[in-house]
C-alpha angles and dihedrals in degrees: 000000000000094000093057095046089053094056109113114263092238090061092045089054090062089068090084134155134183087224115085114257092006106116130015116346110184136185105302106172144007091274096056103036090130098046122099126161132191122200122203118193096219112004092180092059115090093212090052094051092044092051090051091048092050090050093051097039109024091174093052136261121227095223094052103043 
């Protein structure tokens, strides 16, 4: 989704997790410059999704709330 890719890197980095590949995984080398991954602990849980959306768009986003 274009809106998520356009979020500033500093904000994406706040989606962190102690578990590998759970949280934001950004471009880390020349081979994977176009790869980004976002991990959500429980995507079927409303509060989890809302928390993620508030982290990415602290001022709100019409599609996510």
